[in-house]
TORRODO-589050 format. One record per atom (N, C-alpha, C): x, y, z. Coordinates in Angstrom, 2 decimals. Atoms other than C-alpha are relative to their C-alpha. Example, Ala and Ser with C-alpha at 12.3 -4.5 7.8 and 13.67 -1.06 7.14 Angstrom:
! residues 2
@X=0.89	Y=-1.19	Z=0.00
@X=12.30	Y=-4.50	Z=7.80
@X=0.90	Y=1.20	Z=0.00
@X=-0.82	Y=-1.19	Z=-0.06
@X=13.67	Y=-1.06	Z=7.14
@X=-0.77	Y=1.09	Z=0.73
! end
This chain:
! residues 186
@X=-0.97	Y=-1.07	Z=0.13
@X=6.35	Y=-12.13	Z=30.05
@X=0.15	Y=0.75	Z=1.31
@X=-0.04	Y=-0.73	Z=-1.26
@X=5.52	Y=-10.65	Z=33.44
@X=1.19	Y=-0.38	Z=0.85
@X=-1.13	Y=0.44	Z=-0.82
@X=8.18	Y=-12.73	Z=35.18
@X=1.30	Y=0.61	Z=-0.49
@X=-1.23	Y=-0.58	Z=0.54
@X=10.91	Y=-11.50	Z=32.86
@X=0.00	Y=1.51	Z=0.19
@X=0.05	Y=-1.44	Z=-0.02
@X=9.74	Y=-7.92	Z=32.81
@X=0.13	Y=0.57	Z=1.40
@X=-0.11	Y=-0.54	Z=-1.35
@X=9.52	Y=-7.50	Z=36.59
@X=1.44	Y=-0.01	Z=0.48
@X=-1.41	Y=0.00	Z=-0.38
@X=13.26	Y=-8.24	Z=36.80
@X=0.70	Y=1.27	Z=-0.46
@X=-0.58	Y=-1.25	Z=0.48
@X=14.02	Y=-5.07	Z=34.85
@X=-0.88	Y=1.14	Z=0.51
@X=0.76	Y=-1.07	Z=-0.63
@X=13.01	Y=-1.88	Z=36.61
@X=-0.69	Y=0.94	Z=-0.99
@X=0.49	Y=-1.02	Z=0.92
@X=12.17	Y=0.00	Z=33.43
@X=-0.96	Y=-0.52	Z=-1.05
@X=0.81	Y=0.58	Z=1.07
@X=9.82	Y=-2.24	Z=31.52
@X=-1.48	Y=-0.11	Z=0.33
@X=1.41	Y=0.12	Z=-0.40
@X=6.49	Y=-1.79	Z=33.29
@X=-0.96	Y=0.17	Z=-1.17
@X=0.91	Y=-0.24	Z=1.12
@X=4.67	Y=-0.23	Z=30.35
@X=0.65	Y=-0.24	Z=-1.36
@X=-0.68	Y=0.23	Z=1.29
@X=7.30	Y=-0.93	Z=27.68
@X=-0.62	Y=-1.16	Z=-0.76
@X=0.55	Y=1.17	Z=0.69
@X=5.92	Y=-4.38	Z=26.88
@X=-1.41	Y=0.30	Z=-0.49
@X=1.37	Y=-0.35	Z=0.44
@X=2.35	Y=-3.07	Z=26.76
@X=0.03	Y=0.88	Z=-1.25
@X=-0.11	Y=-0.89	Z=1.16
@X=3.39	Y=-0.32	Z=24.35
@X=0.48	Y=-0.76	Z=-1.23
@X=-0.51	Y=0.78	Z=1.14
@X=5.39	Y=-2.71	Z=22.16
@X=-1.11	Y=-0.84	Z=-0.60
@X=1.10	Y=0.83	Z=0.49
@X=2.38	Y=-5.02	Z=21.91
@X=-0.97	Y=0.83	Z=-0.84
@X=0.99	Y=-0.81	Z=0.71
@X=0.00	Y=-2.24	Z=20.87
@X=0.58	Y=0.62	Z=-1.27
@X=-0.64	Y=-0.58	Z=1.19
@X=2.48	Y=-0.64	Z=18.46
@X=0.24	Y=-1.09	Z=-1.04
@X=-0.17	Y=1.12	Z=0.94
@X=3.29	Y=-4.04	Z=16.92
@X=-1.33	Y=-0.35	Z=-0.66
@X=1.33	Y=0.29	Z=0.56
@X=-0.43	Y=-4.68	Z=16.49
@X=-0.39	Y=1.08	Z=-1.02
@X=0.27	Y=-1.11	Z=0.91
@X=-0.80	Y=-1.24	Z=14.86
@X=0.73	Y=-0.21	Z=-1.33
@X=-0.79	Y=0.23	Z=1.21
@X=2.01	Y=-2.01	Z=12.39
@X=-0.51	Y=-1.24	Z=-0.74
@X=0.53	Y=1.22	Z=0.61
@X=0.66	Y=-5.52	Z=11.79
@X=-1.27	Y=0.25	Z=-0.78
@X=1.24	Y=-0.33	Z=0.70
@X=-2.75	Y=-4.18	Z=10.88
@X=0.29	Y=0.85	Z=-1.23
@X=-0.34	Y=-0.87	Z=1.13
@X=-1.16	Y=-1.53	Z=8.64
@X=0.62	Y=-0.78	Z=-1.16
@X=-0.63	Y=0.81	Z=1.05
@X=0.83	Y=-4.19	Z=6.76
@X=-0.98	Y=-0.97	Z=-0.64
@X=1.03	Y=0.83	Z=0.61
@X=-2.37	Y=-6.13	Z=6.13
@X=-0.29	Y=-1.31	Z=0.70
@X=0.34	Y=1.22	Z=-0.75
@X=-2.50	Y=-8.81	Z=8.81
@X=-1.51	Y=-0.03	Z=0.24
@X=1.43	Y=0.12	Z=-0.31
@X=-6.01	Y=-10.14	Z=9.25
@X=-0.17	Y=-0.02	Z=1.52
@X=0.30	Y=-0.07	Z=-1.43
@X=-7.73	Y=-10.11	Z=12.64
@X=0.65	Y=-1.13	Z=0.78
@X=-0.58	Y=1.15	Z=-0.70
@X=-6.51	Y=-13.60	Z=13.56
@X=1.52	Y=0.15	Z=0.12
@X=-1.46	Y=-0.18	Z=-0.04
@X=-2.87	Y=-12.87	Z=12.63
@X=0.39	Y=1.12	Z=0.97
@X=-0.29	Y=-1.11	Z=-0.91
@X=-2.92	Y=-9.53	Z=14.46
@X=-0.25	Y=-0.41	Z=1.45
@X=0.27	Y=0.49	Z=-1.35
@X=-4.47	Y=-11.24	Z=17.49
@X=1.10	Y=-0.92	Z=0.51
@X=-1.12	Y=0.88	Z=-0.38
@X=-1.77	Y=-13.92	Z=17.50
@X=1.23	Y=0.84	Z=0.34
@X=-1.14	Y=-0.88	Z=-0.25
@X=0.87	Y=-11.19	Z=17.26
@X=-0.16	Y=0.69	Z=1.35
@X=0.25	Y=-0.70	Z=-1.27
@X=-0.75	Y=-9.35	Z=20.17
@X=0.29	Y=-0.90	Z=1.20
@X=-0.24	Y=0.90	Z=-1.13
@X=-0.53	Y=-12.43	Z=22.41
@X=1.44	Y=-0.53	Z=0.04
@X=-1.36	Y=0.52	Z=0.04
@X=2.93	Y=-13.56	Z=21.25
@X=1.05	Y=1.07	Z=0.29
@X=-0.98	Y=-1.08	Z=-0.14
@X=4.72	Y=-10.19	Z=21.24
@X=0.47	Y=0.26	Z=1.43
@X=-0.48	Y=-0.29	Z=-1.36
@X=4.80	Y=-9.74	Z=25.05
@X=1.11	Y=-0.94	Z=0.47
@X=-1.00	Y=0.99	Z=-0.41
@X=7.07	Y=-12.78	Z=25.26
@X=1.35	Y=0.21	Z=-0.69
@X=-1.21	Y=-0.17	Z=0.81
@X=9.77	Y=-11.33	Z=22.99
@X=1.29	Y=0.02	Z=0.83
@X=-1.20	Y=-0.07	Z=-0.84
@X=12.21	Y=-10.76	Z=25.88
@X=-0.01	Y=-1.00	Z=1.15
@X=0.10	Y=0.98	Z=-1.09
@X=11.29	Y=-13.79	Z=28.03
@X=1.36	Y=-0.62	Z=0.34
@X=-1.33	Y=0.56	Z=-0.24
@X=14.86	Y=-15.05	Z=27.64
@X=0.83	Y=0.80	Z=0.99
@X=-0.73	Y=-0.80	Z=-0.98
@X=16.01	Y=-12.21	Z=29.89
@X=-0.08	Y=-0.58	Z=1.40
@X=0.04	Y=0.72	Z=-1.28
@X=14.97	Y=-14.46	Z=32.77
@X=1.35	Y=-0.64	Z=0.28
@X=-1.28	Y=0.67	Z=-0.14
@X=18.30	Y=-16.18	Z=32.15
@X=1.20	Y=0.92	Z=0.06
@X=-1.10	Y=-0.97	Z=-0.04
@X=20.38	Y=-12.99	Z=32.28
@X=0.20	Y=0.46	Z=1.45
@X=-0.24	Y=-0.45	Z=-1.38
@X=22.06	Y=-12.09	Z=35.60
@X=-0.47	Y=1.44	Z=0.22
@X=0.50	Y=-1.34	Z=-0.34
@X=20.52	Y=-9.06	Z=37.34
@X=1.06	Y=1.09	Z=-0.18
@X=-1.07	Y=-1.00	Z=0.09
@X=23.89	Y=-7.28	Z=37.42
@X=0.20	Y=0.49	Z=-1.43
@X=-0.11	Y=-0.38	Z=1.41
@X=23.95	Y=-7.26	Z=33.61
@X=-1.31	Y=0.62	Z=-0.47
@X=1.32	Y=-0.45	Z=0.45
@X=20.22	Y=-6.82	Z=33.03
@X=-0.30	Y=1.43	Z=0.45
@X=0.32	Y=-1.31	Z=-0.57
@X=19.96	Y=-3.74	Z=35.27
@X=1.20	Y=0.93	Z=0.12
@X=-1.21	Y=-0.82	Z=-0.08
@X=23.43	Y=-2.28	Z=34.72
@X=-0.30	Y=1.43	Z=-0.45
@X=0.31	Y=-1.39	Z=0.33
@X=23.20	Y=1.54	Z=34.75
@X=1.03	Y=0.66	Z=-0.92
@X=-0.98	Y=-0.53	Z=0.94
@X=25.67	Y=2.03	Z=31.91
@X=0.19	Y=-0.98	Z=-1.13
@X=-0.22	Y=0.91	Z=1.13
@X=26.97	Y=0.47	Z=28.72
@X=0.57	Y=-1.34	Z=0.45
@X=-0.54	Y=1.33	Z=-0.30
@X=27.73	Y=-3.24	Z=28.74
@X=1.41	Y=-0.14	Z=-0.56
@X=-1.32	Y=0.37	Z=0.53
@X=31.28	Y=-4.51	Z=28.36
@X=-0.23	Y=-0.98	Z=-1.15
@X=0.11	Y=0.97	Z=1.10
@X=32.00	Y=-6.76	Z=25.37
@X=-0.49	Y=-1.34	Z=0.53
@X=0.40	Y=1.29	Z=-0.59
@X=31.63	Y=-9.81	Z=27.63
@X=-1.47	Y=0.03	Z=0.43
@X=1.40	Y=-0.13	Z=-0.42
@X=28.34	Y=-8.55	Z=29.10
@X=-0.94	Y=0.02	Z=-1.21
@X=0.81	Y=-0.03	Z=1.23
@X=27.02	Y=-7.87	Z=25.59
@X=-0.21	Y=-1.40	Z=-0.55
@X=0.13	Y=1.39	Z=0.46
@X=27.72	Y=-11.48	Z=24.64
@X=-1.05	Y=-0.73	Z=0.84
@X=0.98	Y=0.63	Z=-0.90
@X=25.75	Y=-12.66	Z=27.69
@X=-1.40	Y=0.54	Z=-0.30
@X=1.30	Y=-0.62	Z=0.25
@X=22.92	Y=-10.19	Z=27.01
@X=-0.63	Y=-0.51	Z=-1.29
@X=0.49	Y=0.46	Z=1.30
@X=22.62	Y=-11.37	Z=23.41
@X=-0.56	Y=-1.42	Z=0.06
@X=0.51	Y=1.37	Z=-0.09
@X=21.90	Y=-14.92	Z=24.57
@X=-1.49	Y=-0.03	Z=0.30
@X=1.41	Y=0.02	Z=-0.38
@X=18.42	Y=-13.84	Z=25.68
@X=-0.92	Y=-0.36	Z=-1.17
@X=0.86	Y=0.29	Z=1.16
@X=17.03	Y=-14.16	Z=22.13
@X=-0.12	Y=-1.51	Z=-0.21
@X=0.03	Y=1.46	Z=0.20
@X=17.99	Y=-17.81	Z=21.71
@X=-0.57	Y=-0.71	Z=1.23
@X=0.55	Y=0.58	Z=-1.24
@X=17.20	Y=-18.61	Z=25.36
@X=-1.53	Y=0.05	Z=-0.02
@X=1.45	Y=-0.15	Z=0.07
@X=13.68	Y=-17.25	Z=24.93
@X=-0.62	Y=-0.92	Z=-1.03
@X=0.51	Y=0.88	Z=1.06
@X=13.19	Y=-19.15	Z=21.68
@X=-0.01	Y=-1.45	Z=0.45
@X=-0.06	Y=1.38	Z=-0.50
@X=14.27	Y=-22.40	Z=23.34
@X=-1.10	Y=-0.25	Z=1.03
@X=1.03	Y=0.16	Z=-1.04
@X=11.94	Y=-21.86	Z=26.30
@X=-1.38	Y=-0.13	Z=-0.63
@X=1.32	Y=-0.04	Z=0.60
@X=8.93	Y=-21.08	Z=24.13
@X=-0.20	Y=-1.07	Z=-1.06
@X=0.08	Y=0.96	Z=1.10
@X=9.73	Y=-23.46	Z=21.29
@X=-0.25	Y=-1.42	Z=0.44
@X=0.27	Y=1.35	Z=-0.50
@X=9.30	Y=-26.50	Z=23.52
@X=-1.47	Y=-0.36	Z=-0.14
@X=1.44	Y=0.24	Z=0.16
@X=5.54	Y=-26.11	Z=23.11
@X=-0.34	Y=-0.21	Z=-1.47
@X=0.47	Y=0.22	Z=1.37
@X=3.74	Y=-27.36	Z=20.02
@X=-1.14	Y=0.93	Z=-0.38
@X=1.13	Y=-0.90	Z=0.26
@X=1.01	Y=-24.75	Z=20.32
@X=0.44	Y=1.10	Z=-0.98
@X=-0.35	Y=-1.02	Z=1.00
@X=0.95	Y=-22.33	Z=17.37
@X=0.37	Y=1.36	Z=0.61
@X=-0.31	Y=-1.28	Z=-0.64
@X=0.92	Y=-19.28	Z=19.66
@X=1.41	Y=-0.01	Z=0.58
@X=-1.33	Y=0.09	Z=-0.60
@X=4.04	Y=-20.48	Z=21.49
@X=1.08	Y=-0.11	Z=-1.08
@X=-0.95	Y=0.07	Z=1.11
@X=5.76	Y=-21.33	Z=18.20
@X=0.23	Y=1.40	Z=-0.59
@X=-0.14	Y=-1.38	Z=0.47
@X=5.06	Y=-17.77	Z=17.00
@X=0.81	Y=0.82	Z=0.99
@X=-0.74	Y=-0.74	Z=-1.03
@X=6.32	Y=-16.36	Z=20.30
@X=1.48	Y=-0.38	Z=-0.02
@X=-1.40	Y=0.45	Z=0.10
@X=9.50	Y=-18.47	Z=19.95
@X=0.69	Y=0.65	Z=-1.19
@X=-0.56	Y=-0.64	Z=1.20
@X=10.05	Y=-17.12	Z=16.44
@X=0.30	Y=1.47	Z=0.27
@X=-0.20	Y=-1.41	Z=-0.30
@X=9.62	Y=-13.54	Z=17.64
@X=1.16	Y=0.18	Z=0.98
@X=-1.09	Y=-0.09	Z=-0.98
@X=11.93	Y=-14.09	Z=20.64
@X=1.35	Y=-0.17	Z=-0.69
@X=-1.25	Y=0.28	Z=0.70
@X=14.61	Y=-15.50	Z=18.33
@X=0.36	Y=1.11	Z=-0.99
@X=-0.28	Y=-0.87	Z=1.14
@X=14.26	Y=-12.92	Z=15.55
@X=-0.11	Y=1.50	Z=0.27
@X=0.22	Y=-1.43	Z=-0.19
@X=13.53	Y=-9.57	Z=17.19
@X=1.28	Y=0.83	Z=0.09
@X=-1.27	Y=-0.72	Z=0.08
@X=17.25	Y=-8.67	Z=17.18
@X=0.73	Y=-0.27	Z=-1.31
@X=-0.55	Y=0.16	Z=1.35
@X=17.85	Y=-9.73	Z=13.58
@X=-0.19	Y=1.33	Z=-0.73
@X=0.07	Y=-1.26	Z=0.74
@X=18.51	Y=-6.83	Z=11.20
@X=-0.24	Y=-0.26	Z=-1.49
@X=0.36	Y=0.11	Z=1.41
@X=17.20	Y=-6.30	Z=7.67
@X=1.23	Y=-0.26	Z=-0.87
@X=-1.21	Y=0.14	Z=0.81
@X=20.79	Y=-6.08	Z=6.34
@X=0.85	Y=-1.21	Z=0.37
@X=-0.73	Y=1.20	Z=-0.39
@X=21.91	Y=-9.31	Z=8.05
@X=0.99	Y=0.19	Z=1.12
@X=-0.99	Y=-0.29	Z=-1.04
@X=23.96	Y=-7.64	Z=10.79
@X=-0.47	Y=-0.32	Z=1.43
@X=0.54	Y=0.25	Z=-1.34
@X=21.75	Y=-8.78	Z=13.70
@X=0.40	Y=-1.34	Z=0.57
@X=-0.27	Y=1.27	Z=-0.67
@X=21.76	Y=-11.77	Z=16.01
@X=-1.30	Y=-0.64	Z=0.42
@X=-1.10	Y=0.96	Z=-0.14
@X=21.51	Y=-14.65	Z=16.86
@X=0.44	Y=-0.70	Z=-1.29
@X=-0.30	Y=0.80	Z=1.19
@X=21.51	Y=-16.03	Z=13.29
@X=0.43	Y=0.82	Z=-1.21
@X=-0.37	Y=-0.89	Z=1.11
@X=22.43	Y=-13.02	Z=11.10
@X=-0.91	Y=-0.19	Z=-1.21
@X=0.97	Y=0.11	Z=1.09
@X=19.24	Y=-13.48	Z=9.08
@X=-0.11	Y=1.35	Z=-0.70
@X=0.04	Y=-1.21	Z=0.82
@X=18.63	Y=-10.97	Z=6.30
@X=-1.34	Y=0.12	Z=-0.71
@X=1.19	Y=-0.28	Z=0.80
@X=15.61	Y=-9.34	Z=4.68
@X=-1.19	Y=-0.85	Z=0.40
@X=1.22	Y=0.76	Z=-0.26
@X=12.51	Y=-11.47	Z=4.34
@X=0.25	Y=-1.39	Z=0.55
@X=-0.26	Y=1.25	Z=-0.72
@X=14.29	Y=-14.50	Z=5.80
@X=-0.30	Y=0.17	Z=1.49
@X=0.48	Y=-0.30	Z=-1.35
@X=13.38	Y=-12.78	Z=9.08
@X=-1.52	Y=0.01	Z=-0.10
@X=1.46	Y=0.05	Z=0.05
@X=9.74	Y=-13.57	Z=9.77
@X=-0.62	Y=1.38	Z=0.22
@X=0.69	Y=-1.28	Z=-0.13
@X=7.30	Y=-10.67	Z=9.48
@X=-0.29	Y=0.35	Z=1.46
@X=0.24	Y=-0.37	Z=-1.41
@X=6.28	Y=-10.88	Z=13.18
@X=1.27	Y=0.47	Z=0.72
@X=-1.26	Y=-0.42	Z=-0.61
@X=9.93	Y=-10.63	Z=14.27
@X=0.43	Y=1.38	Z=-0.47
@X=-0.35	Y=-1.32	Z=0.55
@X=10.52	Y=-7.65	Z=11.97
@X=-0.90	Y=1.08	Z=0.60
@X=0.94	Y=-0.97	Z=-0.59
@X=7.41	Y=-5.92	Z=13.33
@X=0.36	Y=0.29	Z=1.45
@X=-0.31	Y=-0.20	Z=-1.42
@X=8.30	Y=-6.47	Z=16.99
@X=1.34	Y=0.72	Z=0.16
@X=-1.29	Y=-0.69	Z=-0.07
@X=11.91	Y=-5.36	Z=16.37
@X=-0.19	Y=1.51	Z=-0.15
@X=0.23	Y=-1.42	Z=0.24
@X=10.71	Y=-2.03	Z=15.00
@X=-0.78	Y=0.63	Z=1.16
@X=0.80	Y=-0.53	Z=-1.11
@X=8.07	Y=-1.52	Z=17.71
@X=0.84	Y=0.11	Z=1.27
@X=-0.85	Y=0.05	Z=-1.19
@X=10.60	Y=-2.44	Z=20.42
@X=0.99	Y=1.16	Z=0.01
@X=-1.00	Y=-1.07	Z=0.07
@X=13.31	Y=-0.03	Z=19.25
@X=-0.66	Y=1.37	Z=0.01
@X=0.73	Y=-1.28	Z=0.01
@X=10.85	Y=2.78	Z=18.49
@X=-0.36	Y=0.39	Z=1.43
@X=0.42	Y=-0.33	Z=-1.36
@X=9.51	Y=2.57	Z=22.03
@X=1.20	Y=0.22	Z=0.92
@X=-1.17	Y=-0.12	Z=-0.88
@X=12.90	Y=2.08	Z=23.72
@X=0.71	Y=1.34	Z=-0.19
@X=-0.68	Y=-1.27	Z=0.25
@X=14.41	Y=5.14	Z=22.04
@X=-0.71	Y=1.18	Z=0.65
@X=0.77	Y=-1.09	Z=-0.58
@X=11.61	Y=7.37	Z=23.28
@X=-0.23	Y=-0.13	Z=1.49
@X=0.20	Y=0.27	Z=-1.43
@X=11.82	Y=5.99	Z=26.82
@X=1.29	Y=0.22	Z=0.79
@X=-1.15	Y=-0.09	Z=-0.90
@X=14.11	Y=6.72	Z=29.76
@X=0.44	Y=-1.41	Z=0.38
@X=-0.59	Y=1.26	Z=-0.44
@X=16.44	Y=3.88	Z=30.68
@X=1.05	Y=0.33	Z=1.06
@X=-1.01	Y=-0.25	Z=-1.03
@X=18.92	Y=3.46	Z=33.52
@X=1.32	Y=0.47	Z=-0.62
@X=-1.24	Y=-0.34	Z=0.67
@X=21.69	Y=4.02	Z=30.95
@X=-0.15	Y=1.15	Z=-1.01
@X=0.18	Y=-1.09	Z=0.96
@X=20.13	Y=6.81	Z=28.79
@X=-1.31	Y=0.74	Z=0.26
@X=1.23	Y=-0.79	Z=-0.04
@X=17.55	Y=9.58	Z=28.64
@X=-0.81	Y=-0.28	Z=-1.26
@X=0.87	Y=0.15	Z=1.17
@X=14.57	Y=9.39	Z=26.30
@X=0.45	Y=0.96	Z=-1.10
@X=-0.33	Y=-0.85	Z=1.14
@X=15.31	Y=10.71	Z=22.83
@X=-1.21	Y=0.86	Z=-0.36
@X=1.07	Y=-0.86	Z=0.51
@X=13.30	Y=13.60	Z=21.41
@X=-0.63	Y=-0.68	Z=-1.22
@X=0.74	Y=0.61	Z=1.11
@X=10.68	Y=12.63	Z=18.83
@X=0.75	Y=0.16	Z=-1.33
@X=-0.74	Y=-0.25	Z=1.25
@X=12.75	Y=14.21	Z=16.01
@X=1.22	Y=-0.91	Z=-0.11
@X=-1.16	Y=0.90	Z=0.01
@X=15.80	Y=12.15	Z=17.02
@X=-0.42	Y=-1.43	Z=-0.31
@X=0.52	Y=1.34	Z=0.26
@X=13.75	Y=8.95	Z=17.03
@X=-0.33	Y=-0.14	Z=-1.48
@X=0.36	Y=0.04	Z=1.42
@X=12.38	Y=9.77	Z=13.58
@X=1.24	Y=-0.07	Z=-0.88
@X=-1.24	Y=-0.01	Z=0.80
@X=15.86	Y=10.53	Z=12.21
@X=0.70	Y=-1.35	Z=0.07
@X=-0.64	Y=1.31	Z=-0.15
@X=17.26	Y=7.29	Z=13.63
@X=-0.73	Y=-1.06	Z=-0.82
@X=0.77	Y=1.01	Z=0.72
@X=14.44	Y=5.17	Z=12.20
@X=0.15	Y=0.17	Z=-1.51
@X=-0.22	Y=-0.24	Z=1.43
@X=14.81	Y=6.82	Z=8.78
@X=1.39	Y=-0.49	Z=-0.41
@X=-1.38	Y=0.41	Z=0.30
@X=18.57	Y=6.22	Z=8.90
@X=0.20	Y=-1.50	Z=0.02
@X=-0.14	Y=1.45	Z=-0.12
@X=18.11	Y=2.56	Z=9.84
@X=-0.97	Y=-0.77	Z=-0.90
@X=0.91	Y=0.64	Z=0.95
@X=15.40	Y=1.87	Z=7.25
@X=0.84	Y=-0.66	Z=-1.10
@X=-0.80	Y=0.74	Z=0.97
@X=16.84	Y=-0.83	Z=4.98
@X=1.31	Y=-0.52	Z=0.57
@X=-1.19	Y=0.51	Z=-0.70
@X=19.67	Y=-1.47	Z=7.46
@X=-0.47	Y=-0.91	Z=1.13
@X=0.49	Y=0.75	Z=-1.15
@X=18.24	Y=-2.49	Z=10.80
@X=-1.43	Y=-0.47	Z=-0.22
@X=1.44	Y=0.27	Z=0.10
@X=14.57	Y=-2.40	Z=9.81
@X=-0.46	Y=-0.18	Z=-1.44
@X=0.69	Y=0.17	Z=1.27
@X=12.34	Y=-3.51	Z=6.97
@X=-0.52	Y=1.38	Z=-0.43
@X=0.41	Y=-1.35	Z=0.40
@X=11.85	Y=-0.27	Z=4.98
@X=-1.51	Y=0.15	Z=-0.18
@X=1.46	Y=-0.08	Z=0.15
@X=8.20	Y=-1.08	Z=4.23
@X=-0.66	Y=0.23	Z=1.36
@X=0.57	Y=-0.16	Z=-1.34
@X=7.48	Y=-1.37	Z=7.96
@X=0.30	Y=1.37	Z=0.58
@X=-0.34	Y=-1.36	Z=-0.46
@X=9.31	Y=1.88	Z=8.73
@X=-0.97	Y=1.00	Z=-0.64
@X=0.95	Y=-0.89	Z=0.68
@X=7.15	Y=3.62	Z=6.12
@X=-1.38	Y=-0.09	Z=0.65
@X=1.32	Y=0.18	Z=-0.62
@X=4.01	Y=2.14	Z=7.71
@X=-0.05	Y=0.62	Z=1.40
@X=-0.03	Y=-0.64	Z=-1.31
@X=5.09	Y=3.29	Z=11.17
@X=-0.13	Y=1.52	Z=-0.15
@X=0.10	Y=-1.45	Z=0.21
@X=5.58	Y=6.83	Z=9.84
@X=-1.41	Y=0.40	Z=-0.44
@X=1.37	Y=-0.29	Z=0.42
@X=2.15	Y=6.68	Z=8.18
@X=-0.97	Y=-0.03	Z=1.19
@X=0.85	Y=0.15	Z=-1.19
@X=0.71	Y=5.77	Z=11.61
@X=0.66	Y=0.60	Z=1.24
@X=-0.82	Y=-0.57	Z=-1.08
@X=3.07	Y=7.92	Z=13.70
@X=-0.85	Y=0.54	Z=1.15
@X=0.80	Y=-0.61	Z=-1.07
@X=0.41	Y=9.84	Z=15.60
@X=-0.68	Y=-1.06	Z=0.85
@X=0.64	Y=1.08	Z=-0.77
@X=-1.41	Y=6.64	Z=16.59
@X=1.02	Y=-0.67	Z=0.92
@X=-1.04	Y=0.60	Z=-0.84
@X=1.89	Y=5.19	Z=17.87
@X=0.36	Y=0.94	Z=1.16
@X=-0.29	Y=-0.97	Z=-1.05
@X=2.65	Y=8.38	Z=19.80
@X=-1.13	Y=0.05	Z=1.03
@X=1.14	Y=0.02	Z=-0.92
@X=-0.85	Y=8.27	Z=21.29
@X=0.09	Y=-1.19	Z=0.95
@X=-0.20	Y=1.18	Z=-0.85
@X=-0.10	Y=4.75	Z=22.59
@X=1.04	Y=0.32	Z=1.07
@X=-1.07	Y=-0.34	Z=-0.96
@X=3.11	Y=6.05	Z=24.20
@X=-0.51	Y=0.97	Z=1.06
@X=0.53	Y=-0.97	Z=-0.97
@X=1.21	Y=8.92	Z=25.85
@X=-0.99	Y=-0.64	Z=0.96
@X=0.98	Y=0.70	Z=-0.85
@X=-1.54	Y=6.63	Z=27.16
@X=0.67	Y=-0.88	Z=1.03
@X=-0.71	Y=0.93	Z=-0.89
@X=1.01	Y=4.28	Z=28.76
@X=1.41	Y=0.54	Z=0.27
@X=-1.33	Y=-0.61	Z=-0.22
@X=3.88	Y=6.47	Z=30.06
@X=0.93	Y=-0.90	Z=0.82
@X=-1.01	Y=0.73	Z=-0.79
@X=7.11	Y=5.20	Z=31.61
@X=-0.33	Y=0.08	Z=1.47
! end
C-alpha cells in the first residue's frame, strides 16, 4: 500500500488509522484473532488501485468533474485485479476489500452495486473505517469535519451507505476510535 499512498499527499497516517479502526470494528463484530489479523494485513491495500489513477486527478485540490469521477472510481476494480492475481488467502481478502470498499449497504455503490450482506464483511468494515477517518481529516479539497458532524453523517448513512450493525458498533467504540485518530494525527 505504501506505493499507492505516497502518491497522495494526504494519506500518511490515514491508512494506519483505517487499519486500526477496521480491526477495532472487526473485533467488536466478533471476528476471531486470525480473522482480525487477516483484516489488519489486508486493509492497508484497499486503495492500491490508485496507483493507476493519474496524479492530476488523484491530487486535485477540488471536486472532480464527472469524467474525473469515472476515472477515480476505476481504482476499486483496478486494485482488485492487481491483488486477485495471487492465490494466497491474504491477497484474495485484500482483493475483495479493494473491490468492495465503495459498495453501499443500499446497493448504490460501485463497482458492482452490491447490496447488504452480498458485500463481504471485511469490505463493509473497511468502508466504514475509511469514511469515518476521511471525514475527520483535512484533505486538499475539504477541511476536517467536527466530531458532531461526523457522527450525524454516519447516523444518517446507517442503512444507506453503511451496514447499520457496524455503525452501531463504531458508536459503541467511539472513544477508542477517536483515541486512534489522536495517536496518529494528519
